[in-house]
N, C-alpha and C positions, 0 to 999 in steps of 0.2 A: 454523498460520496465526493471525495476530492478529485480534481482533474489529474491528468497524467503528470503534469509538472510537480504537483504535490506528492504523488505516488513515488516518483523518481527521487525526490528530496528525502522522503521517509525511508526508502530503501537504502540510499546512500548513508543516511544518518545511522541506520541500524548496522550497516557494515562497519562504519567508522567507529562506533561506540558500543559494539556488541558486548564486550566484557563488562563495561561500566553498567550497561542496562541490566545484564544478568545479575550483577552484584547488587544493584539497588533494588531490583524487583524481588530477588530472593530474600533480602532482609525483611521484606513485607510479607513473606510467606507464600509468594507466588512462584510458579515455574514459568520460564520463558525459553523459547527456542527460535532462533533466527529463521531457520529454514521452514519451520512450521508456520510462523507468522507470515512469511512471504507466500507460502502455499495457500493460506487462507485468503490473503489479498488477491492472489492469482485467481482463485475461485470467484471471489466477489466481483472482480473486474470482468471476468468472462461473463458472469450473469448480467452485468451492466451492459456489455456490448450486445449480448443476445436479446436483451429486453429494452434496449435503447433508453437507458436511464439518463437522467440529467446529472451532470457533474458540476461541482462548485469550482469556479475559476478564481475566487477571491472577491471580497466585498459582497455585492449583491448580484454578481454576474454568474450565469449558469449556461451550460450548453449540453447538447446530446453527447454522450461519450463517443469518442472517436474509435473507429475500428482499428486504427494504428496501435492503440494501446494493447490490443490482443497480442501483436507481435512483440512489443516491448516486454510485457509480463512473461511471456513464454521464454524469452531469451535471458532473463535475469536469474 
């Protein structure tokens, strides 16, 4: 699982390019929904906090997921 930094970048990219993502994915026959994707990520990161998962920081670096991510995920 990626760190908070990568989660934030992913969410920002999704907001910025939402229509492009929908267009490209639908051409492949898949459905996509920004809010649903972010709710799934919210659930996954809550699980990570509750179960003290390791998150990827880039390269070979990892750390235990921060409890601060729970606040960030809930406010997005």
